[in-house]
PDB file of N, H, CA, C and O in Angstrom:
ATOM      1  N   MET A   1      -8.057   3.045 -20.347  1.00  0.00           N
ATOM      2  CA  MET A   1      -7.130   2.052 -19.997  1.00  0.00           C
ATOM      3  C   MET A   1      -6.734   1.876 -18.586  1.00  0.00           C
ATOM      4  O   MET A   1      -6.938   2.799 -17.797  1.00  0.00           O
ATOM      5  N   LYS A   2      -6.014   0.428 -18.075  1.00  0.00           N
ATOM      6  H   LYS A   2      -5.848  -0.322 -18.716  1.00  0.00           H
ATOM      7  CA  LYS A   2      -5.755   0.369 -16.756  1.00  0.00           C
ATOM      8  C   LYS A   2      -5.401   1.789 -16.476  1.00  0.00           C
ATOM      9  O   LYS A   2      -5.188   2.822 -17.112  1.00  0.00           O
ATOM     10  N   LYS A   3      -5.440   1.321 -15.067  1.00  0.00           N
ATOM     11  H   LYS A   3      -5.613   0.482 -14.551  1.00  0.00           H
ATOM     12  CA  LYS A   3      -5.273   2.378 -13.116  1.00  0.00           C
ATOM     13  C   LYS A   3      -4.090   1.508 -12.579  1.00  0.00           C
ATOM     14  O   LYS A   3      -4.282   0.294 -12.511  1.00  0.00           O
ATOM     15  N   TYR A   4      -2.937   1.996 -12.209  1.00  0.00           N
ATOM     16  H   TYR A   4      -2.781   2.982 -12.264  1.00  0.00           H
ATOM     17  CA  TYR A   4      -1.948   1.073 -11.483  1.00  0.00           C
ATOM     18  C   TYR A   4      -1.613   2.113  -9.974  1.00  0.00           C
ATOM     19  O   TYR A   4      -0.851   3.080  -9.959  1.00  0.00           O
ATOM     20  N   TYR A   5      -2.284   1.672  -8.986  1.00  0.00           N
ATOM     21  H   TYR A   5      -2.903   0.887  -8.998  1.00  0.00           H
ATOM     22  CA  TYR A   5      -2.023   2.396  -7.632  1.00  0.00           C
ATOM     23  C   TYR A   5      -0.286   2.270  -6.759  1.00  0.00           C
ATOM     24  O   TYR A   5       0.402   1.360  -7.222  1.00  0.00           O
ATOM     25  N   CYS A   6       0.207   2.881  -5.902  1.00  0.00           N
ATOM     26  H   CYS A   6      -0.352   3.620  -5.525  1.00  0.00           H
ATOM     27  CA  CYS A   6       0.619   3.491  -5.534  1.00  0.00           C
ATOM     28  C   CYS A   6       0.546   3.494  -3.862  1.00  0.00           C
ATOM     29  O   CYS A   6       0.433   4.679  -3.548  1.00  0.00           O
ATOM     30  N   TYR A   7       0.565   2.557  -2.502  1.00  0.00           N
ATOM     31  H   TYR A   7       0.657   1.594  -2.757  1.00  0.00           H
ATOM     32  CA  TYR A   7      -0.644   2.909  -2.157  1.00  0.00           C
ATOM     33  C   TYR A   7       0.226   2.938  -0.326  1.00  0.00           C
ATOM     34  O   TYR A   7       1.385   2.526  -0.298  1.00  0.00           O
ATOM     35  N   ILE A   8      -0.373   3.392   0.943  1.00  0.00           N
ATOM     36  H   ILE A   8      -1.315   3.727   0.920  1.00  0.00           H
ATOM     37  CA  ILE A   8       0.324   3.534   1.697  1.00  0.00           C
ATOM     38  C   ILE A   8      -0.886   3.315   3.073  1.00  0.00           C
ATOM     39  O   ILE A   8      -1.952   3.891   3.294  1.00  0.00           O
ATOM     40  N   LEU A   9      -0.392   2.576   3.578  1.00  0.00           N
ATOM     41  H   LEU A   9       0.474   2.108   3.398  1.00  0.00           H
ATOM     42  CA  LEU A   9      -1.075   1.475   4.699  1.00  0.00           C
ATOM     43  C   LEU A   9      -0.983   2.046   5.605  1.00  0.00           C
ATOM     44  O   LEU A   9       0.084   2.659   5.568  1.00  0.00           O
ATOM     45  N   SER A  10      -1.863   2.357   7.067  1.00  0.00           N
ATOM     46  H   SER A  10      -2.730   1.859   7.097  1.00  0.00           H
ATOM     47  CA  SER A  10      -1.078   1.868   8.720  1.00  0.00           C
ATOM     48  C   SER A  10      -2.480   1.616   9.154  1.00  0.00           C
ATOM     49  O   SER A  10      -3.633   1.700   8.731  1.00  0.00           O
ATOM     50  N   ASN A  11      -1.712   1.216  10.359  1.00  0.00           N
ATOM     51  H   ASN A  11      -0.776   1.147  10.703  1.00  0.00           H
ATOM     52  CA  ASN A  11      -2.565   0.840  11.752  1.00  0.00           C
ATOM     53  C   ASN A  11      -3.770   2.024  12.000  1.00  0.00           C
ATOM     54  O   ASN A  11      -4.148   3.009  11.366  1.00  0.00           O
ATOM     55  N   LYS A  12      -4.125   1.424  13.176  1.00  0.00           N
ATOM     56  H   LYS A  12      -3.818   0.624  13.691  1.00  0.00           H
ATOM     57  CA  LYS A  12      -5.454   2.801  14.113  1.00  0.00           C
ATOM     58  C   LYS A  12      -4.268   3.379  14.928  1.00  0.00           C
ATOM     59  O   LYS A  12      -4.379   4.604  14.883  1.00  0.00           O
ATOM     60  N   ASN A  13      -3.337   3.072  15.548  1.00  0.00           N
ATOM     61  H   ASN A  13      -3.247   2.077  15.584  1.00  0.00           H
ATOM     62  CA  ASN A  13      -2.437   4.232  16.579  1.00  0.00           C
ATOM     63  C   ASN A  13      -1.395   4.829  15.266  1.00  0.00           C
ATOM     64  O   ASN A  13      -0.529   5.615  15.650  1.00  0.00           O
ATOM     65  N   ARG A  14      -1.419   4.487  13.624  1.00  0.00           N
ATOM     66  H   ARG A  14      -2.122   3.848  13.312  1.00  0.00           H
ATOM     67  CA  ARG A  14       0.016   5.195  12.914  1.00  0.00           C
ATOM     68  C   ARG A  14       1.610   5.475  13.366  1.00  0.00           C
ATOM     69  O   ARG A  14       2.443   6.368  13.213  1.00  0.00           O
ATOM     70  N   THR A  15       1.528   4.273  13.961  1.00  0.00           N
ATOM     71  H   THR A  15       0.852   3.548  14.085  1.00  0.00           H
ATOM     72  CA  THR A  15       2.556   3.889  14.535  1.00  0.00           C
ATOM     73  C   THR A  15       3.661   2.817  13.230  1.00  0.00           C
ATOM     74  O   THR A  15       4.879   2.676  13.341  1.00  0.00           O
ATOM     75  N   VAL A  16       3.067   2.402  12.456  1.00  0.00           N
ATOM     76  H   VAL A  16       2.078   2.517  12.366  1.00  0.00           H
ATOM     77  CA  VAL A  16       3.950   1.440  11.536  1.00  0.00           C
ATOM     78  C   VAL A  16       2.767   1.751  10.690  1.00  0.00           C
ATOM     79  O   VAL A  16       1.592   2.062  10.885  1.00  0.00           O
ATOM     80  N   LEU A  17       3.855   1.463   9.271  1.00  0.00           N
ATOM     81  H   LEU A  17       4.809   1.211   9.112  1.00  0.00           H
ATOM     82  CA  LEU A  17       3.351   2.294   8.001  1.00  0.00           C
ATOM     83  C   LEU A  17       4.071   0.788   6.833  1.00  0.00           C
ATOM     84  O   LEU A  17       5.131   0.207   6.602  1.00  0.00           O
ATOM     85  N   TYR A  18       2.663   0.780   6.432  1.00  0.00           N
ATOM     86  H   TYR A  18       1.801   1.252   6.620  1.00  0.00           H
ATOM     87  CA  TYR A  18       2.617  -0.303   4.660  1.00  0.00           C
ATOM     88  C   TYR A  18       2.729   0.569   3.353  1.00  0.00           C
ATOM     89  O   TYR A  18       2.228   1.637   3.003  1.00  0.00           O
ATOM     90  N   VAL A  19       3.698  -0.438   2.712  1.00  0.00           N
ATOM     91  H   VAL A  19       4.105  -1.306   2.997  1.00  0.00           H
ATOM     92  CA  VAL A  19       4.306   0.394   1.360  1.00  0.00           C
ATOM     93  C   VAL A  19       3.886  -0.703   0.041  1.00  0.00           C
ATOM     94  O   VAL A  19       4.337  -1.848   0.006  1.00  0.00           O
ATOM     95  N   GLY A  20       3.239  -0.317  -0.697  1.00  0.00           N
ATOM     96  H   GLY A  20       2.872   0.613  -0.669  1.00  0.00           H
ATOM     97  CA  GLY A  20       2.602  -1.563  -1.526  1.00  0.00           C
ATOM     98  C   GLY A  20       2.313  -0.758  -2.925  1.00  0.00           C
ATOM     99  O   GLY A  20       2.632   0.424  -2.791  1.00  0.00           O
ATOM    100  N   TYR A  21       1.788  -1.066  -4.256  1.00  0.00           N
ATOM    101  H   TYR A  21       1.529  -2.026  -4.364  1.00  0.00           H
ATOM    102  CA  TYR A  21       1.291  -1.062  -5.265  1.00  0.00           C
ATOM    103  C   TYR A  21       0.225  -1.918  -6.104  1.00  0.00           C
ATOM    104  O   TYR A  21       0.651  -2.571  -7.056  1.00  0.00           O
ATOM    105  N   THR A  22      -0.570  -1.934  -5.924  1.00  0.00           N
ATOM    106  H   THR A  22      -0.917  -1.404  -5.150  1.00  0.00           H
ATOM    107  CA  THR A  22      -1.100  -2.758  -7.400  1.00  0.00           C
ATOM    108  C   THR A  22      -2.183  -2.353  -8.571  1.00  0.00           C
ATOM    109  O   THR A  22      -1.789  -1.273  -9.011  1.00  0.00           O
ATOM    110  N   ASN A  23      -3.155  -2.679  -9.136  1.00  0.00           N
ATOM    111  H   ASN A  23      -3.475  -3.557  -8.778  1.00  0.00           H
ATOM    112  CA  ASN A  23      -3.756  -2.360 -10.279  1.00  0.00           C
ATOM    113  C   ASN A  23      -5.601  -2.388  -9.852  1.00  0.00           C
ATOM    114  O   ASN A  23      -6.464  -1.793 -10.497  1.00  0.00           O
ATOM    115  N   ASP A  24      -5.876  -3.369  -8.429  1.00  0.00           N
ATOM    116  H   ASP A  24      -5.175  -3.853  -7.905  1.00  0.00           H
ATOM    117  CA  ASP A  24      -7.139  -2.959  -7.559  1.00  0.00           C
ATOM    118  C   ASP A  24      -7.219  -2.716  -7.229  1.00  0.00           C
ATOM    119  O   ASP A  24      -7.321  -3.495  -6.282  1.00  0.00           O
ATOM    120  N   LEU A  25      -7.441  -1.210  -6.710  1.00  0.00           N
ATOM    121  H   LEU A  25      -7.357  -0.576  -7.480  1.00  0.00           H
ATOM    122  CA  LEU A  25      -6.746  -0.308  -5.461  1.00  0.00           C
ATOM    123  C   LEU A  25      -8.102  -0.829  -4.166  1.00  0.00           C
ATOM    124  O   LEU A  25      -7.836  -1.115  -2.999  1.00  0.00           O
ATOM    125  N   LYS A  26      -9.513  -0.836  -4.775  1.00  0.00           N
ATOM    126  H   LYS A  26      -9.729  -0.603  -5.724  1.00  0.00           H
ATOM    127  CA  LYS A  26     -10.069  -1.211  -3.610  1.00  0.00           C
ATOM    128  C   LYS A  26     -10.003  -2.916  -3.625  1.00  0.00           C
ATOM    129  O   LYS A  26     -10.362  -3.596  -2.664  1.00  0.00           O
ATOM    130  N   ARG A  27      -9.655  -3.283  -4.464  1.00  0.00           N
ATOM    131  H   ARG A  27      -9.363  -2.730  -5.245  1.00  0.00           H
ATOM    132  CA  ARG A  27     -10.090  -4.942  -4.334  1.00  0.00           C
ATOM    133  C   ARG A  27      -8.205  -5.394  -2.649  1.00  0.00           C
ATOM    134  O   ARG A  27      -8.281  -5.998  -1.579  1.00  0.00           O
ATOM    135  N   ARG A  28      -7.071  -4.773  -3.268  1.00  0.00           N
ATOM    136  H   ARG A  28      -7.009  -4.282  -4.137  1.00  0.00           H
ATOM    137  CA  ARG A  28      -6.356  -5.091  -1.990  1.00  0.00           C
ATOM    138  C   ARG A  28      -6.265  -4.232  -1.176  1.00  0.00           C
ATOM    139  O   ARG A  28      -5.121  -4.290  -0.726  1.00  0.00           O
ATOM    140  N   VAL A  29      -6.969  -3.233  -0.587  1.00  0.00           N
ATOM    141  H   VAL A  29      -7.898  -3.186  -0.953  1.00  0.00           H
ATOM    142  CA  VAL A  29      -7.031  -2.542   0.528  1.00  0.00           C
ATOM    143  C   VAL A  29      -8.331  -3.808   1.240  1.00  0.00           C
ATOM    144  O   VAL A  29      -8.243  -4.355   2.340  1.00  0.00           O
ATOM    145  N   LEU A  30      -9.263  -3.965   0.386  1.00  0.00           N
ATOM    146  H   LEU A  30      -9.334  -3.521  -0.507  1.00  0.00           H
ATOM    147  CA  LEU A  30      -9.499  -5.231   1.188  1.00  0.00           C
ATOM    148  C   LEU A  30      -9.169  -6.624   1.544  1.00  0.00           C
ATOM    149  O   LEU A  30      -9.801  -7.326   2.334  1.00  0.00           O
ATOM    150  N   GLN A  31      -8.367  -6.874   1.039  1.00  0.00           N
ATOM    151  H   GLN A  31      -7.854  -6.305   0.397  1.00  0.00           H
ATOM    152  CA  GLN A  31      -7.758  -7.748   0.811  1.00  0.00           C
ATOM    153  C   GLN A  31      -6.733  -7.701   2.315  1.00  0.00           C
ATOM    154  O   GLN A  31      -6.622  -8.530   3.218  1.00  0.00           O
ATOM    155  N   HIS A  32      -6.379  -6.972   2.200  1.00  0.00           N
ATOM    156  H   HIS A  32      -6.469  -6.299   1.466  1.00  0.00           H
ATOM    157  CA  HIS A  32      -5.523  -6.248   4.161  1.00  0.00           C
ATOM    158  C   HIS A  32      -6.661  -6.234   5.561  1.00  0.00           C
ATOM    159  O   HIS A  32      -6.340  -6.617   6.686  1.00  0.00           O
ATOM    160  N   GLN A  33      -8.145  -5.656   5.149  1.00  0.00           N
ATOM    161  H   GLN A  33      -8.405  -5.344   4.235  1.00  0.00           H
ATOM    162  CA  GLN A  33      -8.260  -6.059   6.027  1.00  0.00           C
ATOM    163  C   GLN A  33      -9.485  -7.084   6.013  1.00  0.00           C
ATOM    164  O   GLN A  33     -10.588  -6.689   6.393  1.00  0.00           O
ATOM    165  N   GLN A  34      -9.260  -8.687   5.480  1.00  0.00           N
ATOM    166  H   GLN A  34      -8.365  -9.007   5.171  1.00  0.00           H
ATOM    167  CA  GLN A  34     -10.099  -9.473   5.698  1.00  0.00           C
ATOM    168  C   GLN A  34      -8.701 -10.265   6.325  1.00  0.00           C
ATOM    169  O   GLN A  34      -8.922 -11.436   6.634  1.00  0.00           O
ATOM    170  N   GLY A  35      -7.145  -9.734   6.579  1.00  0.00           N
ATOM    171  H   GLY A  35      -6.965  -8.783   6.328  1.00  0.00           H
ATOM    172  CA  GLY A  35      -6.307 -10.099   6.438  1.00  0.00           C
ATOM    173  C   GLY A  35      -5.893 -11.312   5.464  1.00  0.00           C
ATOM    174  O   GLY A  35      -5.266 -12.333   5.746  1.00  0.00           O
ATOM    175  N   ASN A  36      -6.367 -10.945   4.383  1.00  0.00           N
ATOM    176  H   ASN A  36      -6.877 -10.116   4.154  1.00  0.00           H
ATOM    177  CA  ASN A  36      -5.890 -11.899   3.417  1.00  0.00           C
ATOM    178  C   ASN A  36      -4.270 -11.564   2.313  1.00  0.00           C
ATOM    179  O   ASN A  36      -3.697 -12.207   1.433  1.00  0.00           O
ATOM    180  N   GLY A  37      -4.036 -10.207   2.991  1.00  0.00           N
ATOM    181  H   GLY A  37      -4.501  -9.685   3.706  1.00  0.00           H
ATOM    182  CA  GLY A  37      -3.139  -9.714   1.897  1.00  0.00           C
ATOM    183  C   GLY A  37      -1.883  -9.681   2.934  1.00  0.00           C
ATOM    184  O   GLY A  37      -1.976 -10.531   3.819  1.00  0.00           O
ATOM    185  N   ALA A  38      -0.635  -8.791   2.990  1.00  0.00           N
ATOM    186  H   ALA A  38      -0.559  -8.100   2.271  1.00  0.00           H
ATOM    187  CA  ALA A  38       0.650  -9.936   2.849  1.00  0.00           C
ATOM    188  C   ALA A  38       0.176 -10.233   4.249  1.00  0.00           C
ATOM    189  O   ALA A  38      -0.798  -9.900   4.924  1.00  0.00           O
ATOM    190  N   LEU A  39       1.523 -11.189   4.471  1.00  0.00           N
ATOM    191  H   LEU A  39       2.314 -11.460   3.922  1.00  0.00           H
ATOM    192  CA  LEU A  39       1.766 -11.257   6.364  1.00  0.00           C
ATOM    193  C   LEU A  39       1.942 -10.188   7.465  1.00  0.00           C
ATOM    194  O   LEU A  39       1.345 -10.003   8.525  1.00  0.00           O
ATOM    195  N   PHE A  40       2.872  -9.605   6.910  1.00  0.00           N
ATOM    196  H   PHE A  40       3.357  -9.756   6.048  1.00  0.00           H
ATOM    197  CA  PHE A  40       3.800  -8.129   7.509  1.00  0.00           C
ATOM    198  C   PHE A  40       2.409  -7.085   8.519  1.00  0.00           C
ATOM    199  O   PHE A  40       2.526  -6.671   9.672  1.00  0.00           O
ATOM    200  N   THR A  41       1.000  -6.885   7.426  1.00  0.00           N
ATOM    201  H   THR A  41       0.905  -7.222   6.489  1.00  0.00           H
ATOM    202  CA  THR A  41      -0.505  -6.299   7.878  1.00  0.00           C
ATOM    203  C   THR A  41      -1.518  -7.541   8.804  1.00  0.00           C
ATOM    204  O   THR A  41      -2.457  -7.450   9.595  1.00  0.00           O
ATOM    205  N   LYS A  42      -1.025  -8.258   8.426  1.00  0.00           N
ATOM    206  H   LYS A  42      -0.262  -8.332   7.784  1.00  0.00           H
ATOM    207  CA  LYS A  42      -2.178  -9.346   9.413  1.00  0.00           C
ATOM    208  C   LYS A  42      -1.160  -8.566  10.782  1.00  0.00           C
ATOM    209  O   LYS A  42      -1.309  -7.498  11.376  1.00  0.00           O
ATOM    210  N   LYS A  43      -0.318  -9.450  10.887  1.00  0.00           N
ATOM    211  H   LYS A  43      -0.197 -10.318  10.405  1.00  0.00           H
ATOM    212  CA  LYS A  43       0.855  -8.822  11.954  1.00  0.00           C
ATOM    213  C   LYS A  43       0.767  -7.918  12.160  1.00  0.00           C
ATOM    214  O   LYS A  43       1.827  -7.311  12.013  1.00  0.00           O
ATOM    215  N   TYR A  44      -0.190  -7.224  12.546  1.00  0.00           N
ATOM    216  H   TYR A  44      -1.051  -7.717  12.666  1.00  0.00           H
ATOM    217  CA  TYR A  44       0.257  -5.472  12.836  1.00  0.00           C
ATOM    218  C   TYR A  44      -0.805  -4.624  12.721  1.00  0.00           C
ATOM    219  O   TYR A  44      -0.635  -3.436  12.996  1.00  0.00           O
ATOM    220  N   ASN A  45      -2.305  -5.184  12.218  1.00  0.00           N
ATOM    221  H   ASN A  45      -2.443  -6.149  11.995  1.00  0.00           H
ATOM    222  CA  ASN A  45      -3.385  -5.550  11.778  1.00  0.00           C
ATOM    223  C   ASN A  45      -3.363  -3.515  11.091  1.00  0.00           C
ATOM    224  O   ASN A  45      -3.613  -2.492  11.728  1.00  0.00           O
ATOM    225  N   ILE A  46      -3.031  -3.658   9.885  1.00  0.00           N
ATOM    226  H   ILE A  46      -2.828  -4.489   9.367  1.00  0.00           H
ATOM    227  CA  ILE A  46      -2.875  -2.850   9.217  1.00  0.00           C
ATOM    228  C   ILE A  46      -3.509  -2.810   8.125  1.00  0.00           C
ATOM    229  O   ILE A  46      -3.195  -3.397   7.089  1.00  0.00           O
ATOM    230  N   VAL A  47      -5.141  -1.585   8.432  1.00  0.00           N
ATOM    231  H   VAL A  47      -5.396  -1.108   9.273  1.00  0.00           H
ATOM    232  CA  VAL A  47      -5.244  -1.358   7.760  1.00  0.00           C
ATOM    233  C   VAL A  47      -6.380  -0.666   6.691  1.00  0.00           C
ATOM    234  O   VAL A  47      -7.147  -0.968   5.777  1.00  0.00           O
ATOM    235  N   ASP A  48      -5.749   0.872   7.765  1.00  0.00           N
ATOM    236  H   ASP A  48      -5.125   1.118   8.508  1.00  0.00           H
ATOM    237  CA  ASP A  48      -5.943   1.923   7.044  1.00  0.00           C
ATOM    238  C   ASP A  48      -5.844   2.173   5.750  1.00  0.00           C
ATOM    239  O   ASP A  48      -4.864   1.637   5.233  1.00  0.00           O
ATOM    240  N   LEU A  49      -6.368   2.665   5.195  1.00  0.00           N
ATOM    241  H   LEU A  49      -7.164   3.101   5.615  1.00  0.00           H
ATOM    242  CA  LEU A  49      -5.556   3.557   3.727  1.00  0.00           C
ATOM    243  C   LEU A  49      -5.750   5.350   4.051  1.00  0.00           C
ATOM    244  O   LEU A  49      -6.709   6.110   4.179  1.00  0.00           O
ATOM    245  N   ILE A  50      -3.962   5.499   4.097  1.00  0.00           N
ATOM    246  H   ILE A  50      -3.182   4.882   3.993  1.00  0.00           H
ATOM    247  CA  ILE A  50      -3.527   6.768   4.536  1.00  0.00           C
ATOM    248  C   ILE A  50      -3.043   7.412   3.123  1.00  0.00           C
ATOM    249  O   ILE A  50      -2.281   8.359   3.321  1.00  0.00           O
ATOM    250  N   TYR A  51      -3.199   7.242   2.252  1.00  0.00           N
ATOM    251  H   TYR A  51      -3.818   6.473   2.092  1.00  0.00           H
ATOM    252  CA  TYR A  51      -2.484   7.682   1.459  1.00  0.00           C
ATOM    253  C   TYR A  51      -2.195   7.215  -0.577  1.00  0.00           C
ATOM    254  O   TYR A  51      -1.112   6.640  -0.471  1.00  0.00           O
ATOM    255  N   TYR A  52      -2.481   7.175  -1.863  1.00  0.00           N
ATOM    256  H   TYR A  52      -3.362   7.642  -1.949  1.00  0.00           H
ATOM    257  CA  TYR A  52      -2.189   6.588  -2.719  1.00  0.00           C
ATOM    258  C   TYR A  52      -1.884   7.603  -3.765  1.00  0.00           C
ATOM    259  O   TYR A  52      -2.132   8.808  -3.729  1.00  0.00           O
ATOM    260  N   GLU A  53      -1.402   7.028  -4.545  1.00  0.00           N
ATOM    261  H   GLU A  53      -1.201   6.049  -4.574  1.00  0.00           H
ATOM    262  CA  GLU A  53      -1.110   7.719  -6.059  1.00  0.00           C
ATOM    263  C   GLU A  53      -1.512   6.941  -6.902  1.00  0.00           C
ATOM    264  O   GLU A  53      -1.581   5.713  -6.863  1.00  0.00           O
ATOM    265  N   GLU A  54      -1.794   7.671  -7.709  1.00  0.00           N
ATOM    266  H   GLU A  54      -1.737   8.669  -7.741  1.00  0.00           H
ATOM    267  CA  GLU A  54      -2.359   6.494  -9.019  1.00  0.00           C
ATOM    268  C   GLU A  54      -1.453   7.495 -10.084  1.00  0.00           C
ATOM    269  O   GLU A  54      -1.044   8.656 -10.061  1.00  0.00           O
ATOM    270  N   PHE A  55      -1.375   5.991 -11.309  1.00  0.00           N
ATOM    271  H   PHE A  55      -1.708   5.048 -11.328  1.00  0.00           H
ATOM    272  CA  PHE A  55      -0.573   5.622 -12.361  1.00  0.00           C
ATOM    273  C   PHE A  55      -1.049   5.591 -13.609  1.00  0.00           C
ATOM    274  O   PHE A  55      -2.255   5.823 -13.515  1.00  0.00           O
ATOM    275  N   ASP A  56      -0.777   5.443 -14.637  1.00  0.00           N
ATOM    276  H   ASP A  56       0.202   5.254 -14.713  1.00  0.00           H
ATOM    277  CA  ASP A  56      -0.952   4.915 -16.571  1.00  0.00           C
ATOM    278  C   ASP A  56      -0.173   3.451 -15.565  1.00  0.00           C
ATOM    279  O   ASP A  56      -0.792   2.577 -14.959  1.00  0.00           O
ATOM    280  N   ASN A  57       0.887   3.568 -15.652  1.00  0.00           N
ATOM    281  H   ASN A  57       1.390   4.278 -16.144  1.00  0.00           H
ATOM    282  CA  ASN A  57       1.585   2.099 -15.942  1.00  0.00           C
ATOM    283  C   ASN A  57       2.071   0.883 -14.553  1.00  0.00           C
ATOM    284  O   ASN A  57       2.197   1.521 -13.507  1.00  0.00           O
ATOM    285  N   SER A  58       2.230   0.006 -14.438  1.00  0.00           N
ATOM    286  H   SER A  58       2.127  -0.512 -15.287  1.00  0.00           H
ATOM    287  CA  SER A  58       2.544  -0.756 -13.579  1.00  0.00           C
ATOM    288  C   SER A  58       4.424   0.087 -12.956  1.00  0.00           C
ATOM    289  O   SER A  58       4.823   0.428 -11.842  1.00  0.00           O
ATOM    290  N   LYS A  59       5.048   0.114 -14.282  1.00  0.00           N
ATOM    291  H   LYS A  59       4.724  -0.163 -15.187  1.00  0.00           H
ATOM    292  CA  LYS A  59       6.075   0.220 -13.559  1.00  0.00           C
ATOM    293  C   LYS A  59       6.620   1.838 -13.389  1.00  0.00           C
ATOM    294  O   LYS A  59       7.831   2.060 -13.390  1.00  0.00           O
ATOM    295  N   ASP A  60       5.690   2.878 -13.252  1.00  0.00           N
ATOM    296  H   ASP A  60       4.706   2.698 -13.250  1.00  0.00           H
ATOM    297  CA  ASP A  60       5.761   3.753 -13.501  1.00  0.00           C
ATOM    298  C   ASP A  60       5.210   3.773 -10.769  1.00  0.00           C
ATOM    299  O   ASP A  60       5.498   4.272  -9.681  1.00  0.00           O
ATOM    300  N   ALA A  61       4.174   2.592 -11.648  1.00  0.00           N
ATOM    301  H   ALA A  61       3.940   2.187 -12.532  1.00  0.00           H
ATOM    302  CA  ALA A  61       3.909   2.829 -10.091  1.00  0.00           C
ATOM    303  C   ALA A  61       4.344   1.616  -8.807  1.00  0.00           C
ATOM    304  O   ALA A  61       3.790   1.661  -7.708  1.00  0.00           O
ATOM    305  N   ARG A  62       5.263   0.704  -9.101  1.00  0.00           N
ATOM    306  H   ARG A  62       5.713   0.668  -9.994  1.00  0.00           H
ATOM    307  CA  ARG A  62       6.302   0.141  -8.500  1.00  0.00           C
ATOM    308  C   ARG A  62       7.563   1.080  -8.019  1.00  0.00           C
ATOM    309  O   ARG A  62       7.969   1.064  -6.857  1.00  0.00           O
ATOM    310  N   ASN A  63       8.180   1.968  -9.139  1.00  0.00           N
ATOM    311  H   ASN A  63       7.850   1.981 -10.083  1.00  0.00           H
ATOM    312  CA  ASN A  63       9.140   2.367  -9.241  1.00  0.00           C
ATOM    313  C   ASN A  63       9.151   3.480  -7.135  1.00  0.00           C
ATOM    314  O   ASN A  63       9.700   3.405  -6.036  1.00  0.00           O
ATOM    315  N   ARG A  64       8.287   4.183  -7.770  1.00  0.00           N
ATOM    316  H   ARG A  64       7.841   4.243  -8.663  1.00  0.00           H
ATOM    317  CA  ARG A  64       7.256   5.139  -7.167  1.00  0.00           C
ATOM    318  C   ARG A  64       7.483   4.009  -5.306  1.00  0.00           C
ATOM    319  O   ARG A  64       8.169   4.428  -4.374  1.00  0.00           O
ATOM    320  N   GLU A  65       6.692   2.621  -5.279  1.00  0.00           N
ATOM    321  H   GLU A  65       6.135   2.280  -6.037  1.00  0.00           H
ATOM    322  CA  GLU A  65       7.022   1.901  -4.463  1.00  0.00           C
ATOM    323  C   GLU A  65       8.121   1.487  -3.544  1.00  0.00           C
ATOM    324  O   GLU A  65       8.162   0.768  -2.546  1.00  0.00           O
ATOM    325  N   ARG A  66       8.861   2.073  -4.111  1.00  0.00           N
ATOM    326  H   ARG A  66       8.828   2.657  -4.923  1.00  0.00           H
ATOM    327  CA  ARG A  66      10.530   1.150  -4.514  1.00  0.00           C
ATOM    328  C   ARG A  66      11.444   2.733  -3.545  1.00  0.00           C
ATOM    329  O   ARG A  66      12.296   2.797  -2.658  1.00  0.00           O
ATOM    330  N   GLN A  67      10.579   3.867  -4.430  1.00  0.00           N
ATOM    331  H   GLN A  67       9.887   3.815  -5.150  1.00  0.00           H
ATOM    332  CA  GLN A  67      10.785   5.512  -3.304  1.00  0.00           C
ATOM    333  C   GLN A  67      10.803   5.457  -1.919  1.00  0.00           C
ATOM    334  O   GLN A  67      11.584   5.552  -0.972  1.00  0.00           O
ATOM    335  N   LEU A  68       9.620   5.264  -2.175  1.00  0.00           N
ATOM    336  H   LEU A  68       8.985   5.187  -2.943  1.00  0.00           H
ATOM    337  CA  LEU A  68       8.778   5.511  -0.785  1.00  0.00           C
ATOM    338  C   LEU A  68       8.987   4.397   0.484  1.00  0.00           C
ATOM    339  O   LEU A  68       8.941   4.462   1.713  1.00  0.00           O
ATOM    340  N   LYS A  69       9.259   3.280  -0.582  1.00  0.00           N
ATOM    341  H   LYS A  69       9.297   3.228  -1.580  1.00  0.00           H
ATOM    342  CA  LYS A  69       9.945   1.866   0.896  1.00  0.00           C
ATOM    343  C   LYS A  69      11.242   2.422   1.572  1.00  0.00           C
ATOM    344  O   LYS A  69      11.395   2.303   2.787  1.00  0.00           O
ATOM    345  N   ASN A  70      12.234   3.071   0.727  1.00  0.00           N
ATOM    346  H   ASN A  70      12.110   3.168  -0.261  1.00  0.00           H
ATOM    347  CA  ASN A  70      13.547   3.413   0.705  1.00  0.00           C
ATOM    348  C   ASN A  70      13.743   4.835   1.792  1.00  0.00           C
ATOM    349  O   ASN A  70      14.732   5.206   2.424  1.00  0.00           O
ATOM    350  N   TRP A  71      12.365   5.413   1.694  1.00  0.00           N
ATOM    351  H   TRP A  71      11.561   5.112   1.181  1.00  0.00           H
ATOM    352  CA  TRP A  71      12.597   6.632   2.693  1.00  0.00           C
ATOM    353  C   TRP A  71      12.918   5.638   4.279  1.00  0.00           C
ATOM    354  O   TRP A  71      12.960   4.441   4.565  1.00  0.00           O
ATOM    355  N   HIS A  72      13.123   7.168   5.139  1.00  0.00           N
ATOM    356  H   HIS A  72      13.089   8.140   4.907  1.00  0.00           H
ATOM    357  CA  HIS A  72      13.680   6.483   6.560  1.00  0.00           C
ATOM    358  C   HIS A  72      12.884   7.716   7.629  1.00  0.00           C
ATOM    359  O   HIS A  72      12.766   8.878   7.242  1.00  0.00           O
ATOM    360  N   LYS A  73      12.551   7.412   8.537  1.00  0.00           N
ATOM    361  H   LYS A  73      12.647   6.468   8.852  1.00  0.00           H
ATOM    362  CA  LYS A  73      11.103   8.049   9.002  1.00  0.00           C
ATOM    363  C   LYS A  73      12.073   9.465   9.655  1.00  0.00           C
ATOM    364  O   LYS A  73      11.728  10.638   9.513  1.00  0.00           O
ATOM    365  N   ASP A  74      13.185   9.056  10.293  1.00  0.00           N
ATOM    366  H   ASP A  74      13.466   8.103  10.408  1.00  0.00           H
ATOM    367  CA  ASP A  74      13.506  10.382  10.567  1.00  0.00           C
ATOM    368  C   ASP A  74      13.548  11.548   9.121  1.00  0.00           C
ATOM    369  O   ASP A  74      13.825  12.735   9.293  1.00  0.00           O
TER     370      ASP A  74
END
């Protein structure tokens, strides 16, 4: 069964967060580290995986990503 992941990346100083989802966490984190991920992660050098959750389907992973992106820092 295929697994899906919702993940959070941050920069070295933990001042910026990036939330995403994927079906291949290892490949996606490597893409971010090589500068081939999102432009936002490249611009702010967001390469450290700080958290992830595993899901059995993409819909649940995407919904969790949306939920996390709607949270506010305060």
